[in-house]
C-alpha positions in Angstrom: -30.1 53.5 55.4 -32.3 55.7 53.2 -29.8 56.7 50.7 -30.4 58.3 47.2 -30.4 55.1 45.3 -32.8 53.2 47.7 -35.6 53.9 45.8 -34.1 52.6 42.5 -32.8 49.5 44.5 -36.2 48.7 45.9 -38.0 49.0 42.4 -35.1 46.5 41.0 -35.9 44.2 44.2 -39.9 44.6 43.4 -39.8 43.8 39.8 -37.6 40.5 40.6 -40.1 39.6 43.2 -42.9 40.1 41.1 -41.8 38.1 38.2 -40.9 35.3 40.6 -44.5 35.3 41.7 -44.7 36.7 45.2 -47.6 36.8 46.9 -46.7 39.3 49.7 -44.0 41.3 50.9 -41.9 41.7 54.1 -39.9 45.2 54.4 -37.5 44.9 56.9 -36.7 48.3 58.6 -35.1 47.3 61.7 -31.9 48.9 62.5 -32.5 51.5 59.8 -31.4 54.6 60.9 -33.0 56.8 58.1 -31.7 59.1 55.7 -32.9 61.4 52.9 -36.6 62.7 53.0 -36.8 61.8 49.4 -35.9 58.3 50.0 -38.9 57.9 52.3 -41.2 59.2 49.8 -39.7 56.9 46.8 -39.9 53.7 49.2 -43.5 54.7 50.5 -44.9 55.4 47.4 -43.9 51.9 45.9 -46.7 50.6 48.2 -49.1 53.7 48.7 -50.5 54.3 45.4 -52.1 57.8 46.3 -52.2 60.3 48.9 -49.9 61.8 51.6 -47.1 60.5 53.0 -46.0 62.7 55.5 -46.1 66.6 56.4 -43.6 68.7 57.3 -44.1 71.4 59.6 -41.5 73.9 60.1 -40.8 75.9 63.1 -42.5 79.3 61.8 -45.7 77.2 61.5 -45.6 76.2 57.5 -46.8 72.8 56.4 -45.5 71.1 53.5 -47.5 67.9 52.3 -45.6 65.1 50.3 -47.9 62.8 48.5 -47.5 59.4 47.1 -45.6 59.3 43.6 -48.1 57.2 41.5 -45.7 54.6 41.4 -47.0 51.9 43.2 -46.8 48.3 42.5 -49.6 46.0 42.6 -51.1 45.6 46.0 -50.3 42.6 47.9 -50.3 41.6 51.5 -47.4 43.7 53.3 -45.8 43.4 56.8 -43.0 45.9 58.2 -40.8 44.6 60.6 -39.9 47.7 62.9 -37.8 47.8 66.4 -36.5 50.4 68.5 -33.8 51.4 65.8 -35.8 52.2 63.1 -35.7 56.1 63.2 -36.2 59.1 60.9 -37.1 58.5 57.6 -37.4 54.7 58.2 -40.1 55.7 60.7 -41.6 58.1 57.9 -42.0 55.2 55.7 -43.2 52.8 58.3 -45.9 55.6 59.9 -47.0 56.3 56.0 -47.9 52.6 55.4 -49.5 52.1 58.8 -51.7 55.2 58.4 -52.5 54.0 54.8 -53.6 50.8 55.5 -51.5 48.9 53.0 -49.5 47.2 55.5 -48.9 46.2 59.0 -46.3 46.9 61.4 -44.5 43.9 63.2 -42.2 44.1 65.9 -41.2 46.5 68.7 -41.8 50.6 69.1 -39.5 52.4 66.8 -36.9 55.1 67.9 -39.1 58.1 67.7 -37.2 60.9 65.7 -39.3 63.0 63.7 -37.1 66.2 63.4 -35.6 67.9 60.7 -32.3 69.4 61.9 -30.2 71.9 60.1 -26.4 72.6 60.3 -25.9 76.2 60.3 -21.8 76.7 59.9 -20.6 79.4 62.2 -17.4 81.8 61.0 -15.1 80.2 63.9 -15.5 76.5 61.9 -17.9 75.3 64.5 -21.2 75.0 63.5 -24.9 74.6 65.3 -27.3 72.1 64.6 -30.7 73.2 64.9 -34.4 71.7 64.9 -36.2 73.8 62.1 -39.2 71.4 61.5 -41.1 68.1 62.6 -42.5 65.4 60.7 -46.0 64.2 61.1 -47.8 61.2 59.7 -50.5 61.2 57.1 -52.5 61.1 60.2 -51.2 63.8 61.9 -49.3 62.2 64.4 -46.0 63.6 65.8 -43.7 60.8 66.5 -41.0 62.7 68.0 -39.7 61.1 71.2 -42.8 58.8 71.0 -42.1 56.5 68.0 -44.6 54.1 66.4 -46.0 51.0 68.3 -46.6 48.3 65.9 -50.0 46.4 65.4 -48.4 43.1 66.0 -45.8 43.0 68.7 -43.1 40.6 68.6 -39.9 40.6 70.6 -36.4 39.2 70.2 -35.7 37.2 73.5 -32.2 38.8 74.9 -29.3 37.0 73.5 -30.9 35.8 70.3 -28.8 36.5 67.0 -31.1 37.1 64.6 -30.2 36.4 60.6 -32.2 38.5 58.4 -34.0 36.8 56.0 -33.8 33.5 58.0 -37.3 32.6 59.8 -35.8 30.0 61.8 -33.5 32.4 63.2 -35.7 35.5 63.5 -38.8 35.4 65.6 -40.0 38.6 64.2 -39.7 37.4 60.6 -41.4 34.3 61.4 -44.2 36.3 63.2 -44.7 38.5 59.9 -44.8 35.6 57.6 -47.3 33.8 59.6 -49.3 37.1 59.4 -48.9 37.3 55.7 -50.0 33.4 55.3 -53.0 33.8 57.3 -53.8 37.3 54.9 -53.0 35.2 51.7 -54.9 32.2 52.8 -58.0 34.4 53.6 -57.8 36.1 50.1 -57.9 32.4 48.5 -60.3 31.2 50.9 -58.0 28.5 52.3 -56.1 27.7 55.4 -52.8 29.0 55.7 -49.6 27.1 55.4 -47.1 27.2 58.5 -43.7 28.7 58.7 -41.0 26.6 57.2 
């Protein structure tokens, strides 16, 4: 999920990977139902140096644009894994990365939850949840009920038990790594190394 500490946790992980000489990144947002808007902005800002991350448009027609926080790591090839359970804040991040051109989405279409819902308590102890705003990607796409189609489509065959972090048990991760190896090779001017 995108919690209060997600940005800090990602920062620690990226610092460790940079110290180990990482040449590319895979950001796995599959099965991530979202969370805090601020966490999505923090995560997106680690890869997007400047420019818009998301625009929130209220029911009253007011628009608030949230920009990158100028905290991006050195650019490296980036693949973002997404699927039908990638929703809300994780879709904001996926959409921002795709629209800014800093990474490539791999997997299947995302869930399509692009609304802000506010809970209003009532006197009798019940509550009403009302949609108060919508999220739009940097290029102005409304993803609600539509989702985001990845640039590289990759299905997981039915009945396949994936193990995150293990390419031999995860066809989408294998596809992402193969794509990144091609990017690294084109930067270096060599032939890509096959996925092990």
